[in-house]
C-alpha positions in Angstrom: 36.6 -47.4 47.8 39.9 -47.0 49.6 43.2 -46.4 47.6 46.2 -48.4 48.7 48.7 -46.2 50.5 52.4 -46.3 51.4 51.9 -49.1 54.0 50.3 -51.3 51.3 53.2 -50.6 48.9 55.9 -51.4 51.5 54.2 -54.6 52.5 53.7 -55.6 48.9 57.4 -55.1 48.2 58.4 -57.2 51.2 56.1 -60.0 50.1 57.4 -60.0 46.5 61.0 -60.0 47.6 60.6 -62.9 50.0 58.4 -65.0 47.7 60.8 -64.4 44.8 63.4 -66.2 46.9 61.0 -69.1 47.2 59.9 -69.2 43.5 63.4 -68.7 42.0 64.7 -71.7 44.1 61.6 -73.7 43.3 62.0 -73.0 39.6 65.5 -74.5 39.8 64.0 -77.7 41.3 60.9 -78.0 39.2 61.4 -75.8 36.2 64.9 -77.0 35.4 65.1 -80.4 37.0 61.5 -81.5 36.9 61.2 -82.5 40.6 57.5 -82.2 41.6 58.1 -80.8 45.0 54.9 -80.4 47.0 56.6 -80.0 50.3 58.0 -76.5 49.8 56.2 -75.1 52.8 58.2 -77.5 54.9 61.4 -75.8 53.9 60.0 -72.3 54.7 58.8 -73.6 58.0 62.3 -74.9 58.8 63.6 -71.4 58.7 60.6 -69.7 60.3 60.3 -72.1 63.2 64.0 -71.8 63.8 63.5 -68.1 64.3 60.8 -68.9 66.9 63.0 -71.4 68.7 66.6 -70.3 68.7 67.3 -66.5 68.6 65.2 -65.7 71.7 66.7 -68.5 73.8 70.2 -67.7 72.6 69.9 -64.0 73.5 68.2 -64.8 76.8 71.3 -67.0 77.6 73.7 -64.2 76.6 71.8 -61.6 78.6 71.4 -63.9 81.6 67.6 -63.7 81.6 66.0 -66.4 83.8 62.7 -68.2 83.5 60.9 -70.7 81.3 61.1 -69.4 77.8 57.8 -70.7 76.5 55.8 -69.5 79.5 57.5 -66.1 79.7 58.2 -65.6 76.0 56.5 -62.2 75.7 58.4 -60.6 78.6 61.7 -62.3 77.7 61.5 -61.3 74.0 60.6 -57.8 75.2 63.8 -57.6 77.2 65.8 -59.0 74.3 64.3 -56.5 71.9 65.1 -53.6 74.3 68.7 -54.8 74.2 68.8 -55.3 70.4 67.3 -51.8 69.9 70.4 -50.3 71.5 73.0 -52.7 69.9 73.0 -52.6 66.0 76.1 -54.8 65.7 74.6 -57.5 67.9 71.3 -57.3 65.9 73.1 -57.6 62.6 75.2 -60.6 63.9 72.0 -62.3 65.2 70.3 -61.8 61.9 73.2 -63.2 59.9 73.6 -66.1 62.2 69.9 -67.0 62.0 69.8 -66.8 58.2 72.8 -69.0 58.0 71.3 -71.6 60.4 68.0 -71.3 58.5 69.8 -72.2 55.3 71.4 -75.2 57.0 68.1 -76.3 58.5 66.4 -76.0 55.1 69.3 -77.9 53.4 69.2 -80.7 56.0 65.4 -81.0 55.6 65.8 -81.0 51.8 68.5 -83.7 52.0 66.3 -85.9 54.3 63.2 -85.4 52.2 65.0 -86.3 48.9 66.8 -89.4 50.2 63.9 -91.7 49.1 65.0 -90.9 45.5 68.3 -92.7 46.2 66.2 -95.8 46.8 64.6 -95.5 43.4 61.4 -93.7 44.4 59.7 -92.3 41.2 59.3 -88.5 41.0 55.5 -88.6 41.0 55.4 -90.6 44.3 58.0 -88.2 45.7 55.7 -85.2 45.2 52.8 -87.0 47.0 55.2 -88.2 49.8 56.5 -84.7 50.4 53.0 -83.3 50.6 52.1 -85.8 53.3 55.4 -85.2 55.2 54.9 -81.4 55.0 51.4 -81.7 56.6 52.8 -83.9 59.4 55.7 -81.4 59.9 53.3 -78.5 60.3 51.1 -80.5 62.6 54.0 -81.4 64.9 55.1 -77.7 65.0 51.6 -76.6 65.8 50.9 -79.0 68.7 54.4 -79.6 70.2 54.6 -76.8 72.7 58.3 -76.9 73.5 59.2 -76.0 69.9 57.4 -72.7 69.3 54.7 -72.6 72.0 52.1 -74.9 70.5 48.9 -73.5 69.0 49.4 -70.1 70.6 52.8 -69.6 68.8 55.6 -67.5 70.1 57.1 -64.0 69.4 60.3 -63.6 67.5 63.2 -61.2 68.5 63.5 -58.2 66.3 67.0 -57.7 64.8 65.6 -54.6 62.9 64.5 -52.8 66.1 67.6 -50.6 66.2 66.6 -48.9 62.9 63.7 -47.2 64.6 66.1 -44.8 66.2 66.9 -43.3 62.8 65.2 -41.5 60.0 66.2 -41.5 56.3 64.9 -39.5 53.3 61.9 -38.4 55.2 60.9 -41.9 56.3 59.6 -41.8 59.8 61.5 -43.9 62.4 58.6 -46.2 63.0 58.8 -47.3 59.3 62.6 -47.8 59.2 62.2 -51.3 60.5 60.4 -52.3 57.3 63.2 -50.6 55.3 65.6 -52.9 57.1 63.5 -55.9 56.1 63.4 -54.8 52.5 67.2 -54.3 52.4 67.9 -57.7 54.0 65.4 -59.5 51.8 66.8 -57.7 48.7 70.4 -58.7 49.5 69.4 -62.3 50.0 67.3 -62.2 46.8 70.3 -60.8 44.8 72.5 -63.7 46.0 69.8 -66.3 45.3 68.9 -64.8 41.9 72.6 -64.6 40.9 73.2 -68.2 41.8 70.0 -69.5 40.1 70.5 -67.5 36.9 74.2 -68.5 36.8 73.3 -72.2 37.1 70.7 -71.8 34.4 73.3 -70.4 32.0 76.0 -72.9 32.9 76.6 -76.5 31.6 75.0 -77.6 34.9 71.8 -75.9 33.9 71.7 -77.7 30.5 72.4 -81.0 32.4 69.4 -80.3 34.7 67.2 -79.8 31.6 68.5 -82.9 30.0 67.7 -84.9 33.2 64.2 -83.3 33.3 63.5 -84.1 29.6 65.0 -87.6 29.4 66.2 -89.1 32.7 67.1 -92.5 31.1 69.0 -90.8 28.4 71.1 -88.8 30.9 71.8 -92.0 32.9 72.9 -93.8 29.7 75.5 -91.0 29.3 76.9 -91.8 32.7 75.1 -89.2 34.8 73.9 -90.1 38.3 70.5 -88.5 38.1 69.4 -89.6 41.6 72.3 -87.8 43.3 71.7 -84.8 41.1 68.0 -84.7 42.3 69.2 -84.8 45.9 71.8 -82.0 45.4 69.2 -79.7 43.7 66.6 -80.3 46.4 69.2 -79.6 49.2 70.3 -76.3 47.7 66.7 -75.3 46.8 65.4 -76.0 50.3 68.3 -74.0 51.8 67.2 -70.9 49.9 63.6 -71.4 50.9 64.6 -71.8 54.5 66.2 -68.4 54.4 63.0 -67.0 53.0 61.0 -68.5 55.8 63.3 -66.9 58.4 63.0 -63.5 56.8 59.2 -63.8 56.8 59.2 -64.8 60.5 61.4 -61.8 61.3 59.1 -59.5 59.3 56.0 -60.7 61.1 57.6 -60.8 64.5 55.6 -63.9 65.5 55.4 -67.6 64.4 52.8 -70.3 64.8 52.8 -73.9 63.6 50.3 -73.5 60.8 51.8 -70.2 59.5 53.7 -71.8 56.6 50.7 -73.6 55.1 50.7 -75.8 51.9 48.5 -73.3 49.9 50.5 -70.2 50.5 54.0 -71.7 50.5 53.6 -74.7 48.2 50.7 -74.4 45.7 51.1 -70.6 45.0 54.9 -71.0 44.2 53.9 -73.9 41.9 51.3 -71.7 40.2 53.8 -68.9 39.9 56.4 -71.0 38.2 53.8 -72.5 35.8 52.3 -69.1 35.0 55.7 -67.5 34.5 57.1 -70.3 32.4 59.3 -73.3 33.3 63.1 -72.8 33.4 62.6 -69.1 32.8 63.6 -66.8 35.6 62.2 -63.6 33.9 58.9 -65.3 33.7 59.2 -66.4 37.4 59.8 -62.8 38.4 56.8 -61.5 36.4 54.6 -64.3 37.6 55.5 -63.8 41.3 55.0 -60.0 41.1 51.6 -60.4 39.4 50.2 -63.1 41.6 51.5 -61.6 44.9 50.0 -58.2 43.9 46.7 -59.9 43.1 46.6 -61.7 46.5 47.4 -58.6 48.4 44.8 -56.6 46.5 42.2 -59.3 47.3 43.1 -59.0 51.0 43.1 -55.2 50.9 39.7 -54.9 49.2 38.1 -57.9 51.0 35.5 -55.8 52.7 34.4 -54.1 49.4 34.3 -57.4 47.6 32.0 -59.0 50.2 29.0 -57.2 48.7 29.8 -58.1 45.1 30.7 -61.8 45.3 28.1 -64.5 45.7 30.5 -66.2 48.3 32.8 -65.1 51.1 36.0 -63.2 49.9 37.9 -65.6 52.2 37.6 -68.2 49.4 38.4 -65.9 46.5 42.2 -66.4 46.8 41.9 -70.2 46.5 39.3 -69.8 43.7 41.6 -67.6 41.7 44.5 -70.0 42.2 42.5 -72.8 40.6 41.1 -70.6 37.8 44.5 -69.1 36.9 46.1 -72.6 36.8 43.4 -74.0 34.6 43.4 -71.1 32.1 47.2 -71.1 31.8 47.4 -74.9 31.3 44.6 -74.8 28.7 45.5 -71.7 26.7 49.2 -71.1 27.4 50.8 -74.2 28.9 54.3 -72.9 28.2 53.6 -69.9 30.5 53.9 -66.1 30.0 57.5 -66.4 28.8 58.1 -69.8 27.2 61.4 -71.6 27.8 64.2 -70.7 25.5 67.4 -72.6 24.8 70.4 -71.5 26.8 73.1 -70.3 24.5 76.5 -70.5 26.3 78.2 -68.0 24.0 77.2 -64.4 23.2 76.2 -63.3 19.7 79.6 -61.6 19.3 81.5 -64.8 20.2 79.4 -66.8 17.8 79.9 -64.4 14.9 83.7 -64.4 15.7 83.8 -68.2 15.4 81.9 -68.0 12.1 84.3 -65.5 10.7 87.3 -67.7 11.7 85.8 -70.7 9.9 85.3 -68.9 6.6 
């Protein structure tokens, strides 16, 4: 049996970092606010498809490259990558611009997807509606050729190509590109994690929990819960859009069905449930555990084929269902149960007690 090597570890780290962005933002929407969002893959697709549509066309315009972009995408992107490989500043600028636009695309999609709540649509029906919209969104992206090349997909310019000219700490130049993906994903994850954790510990986080637990009670106290749902969905979708863009840049190629409902909606739902609602530590543990499990299944697929009574292709979906059922039956609160957020530190609480004595 093969032993996972460095390539497996690097790929695993990239997957964990990118999907942590998705699950942390999803936990804010579902764990804290209680929005059953089954269209999360649509937000990731907004960022991923943007990478397939815009950066190559933009760089082709800047460099004066002629020709139909869809029909000549491989040669055009090859020329763009050759330019980016020799221009680090342009590569970094393109990456930052794309991530910003991916956040805006995700936010716009989240705003449009959540507008039915302003019309009084109940949360349960919103979840079903988003699932249907997400399927339609992916279908359009898959078959509409002018967007990202139709069923064949399209290559994505590589803003990390310039790193292959360097070597660091014994890392070969060919692997430096993946180091760049890890650094970029890590920076985005730190920003998203800091925001989500700060919201969770703030009065806004306690308000989100109050709306989740008793929407009518929050409305009786003068809170506009519908607008709050829309704001949370918009911000959450923006973060997920950035994750989709990072994944597209990592893969170097996008196709319409790449951001599917199982991998980008149901697995994040399972991760948040397994880790524990409104608990970011649990989300981190759940994401790392489930992503590692999925990658190991893929790595050992050929070995498992002779052991399982069915094809290993179905093992990932089978485990998804089994894990969810076991957690919901035996530990519905998740690995790390939700704890009340205390706005003051223990020292501040003790100081207040001393003053009152």
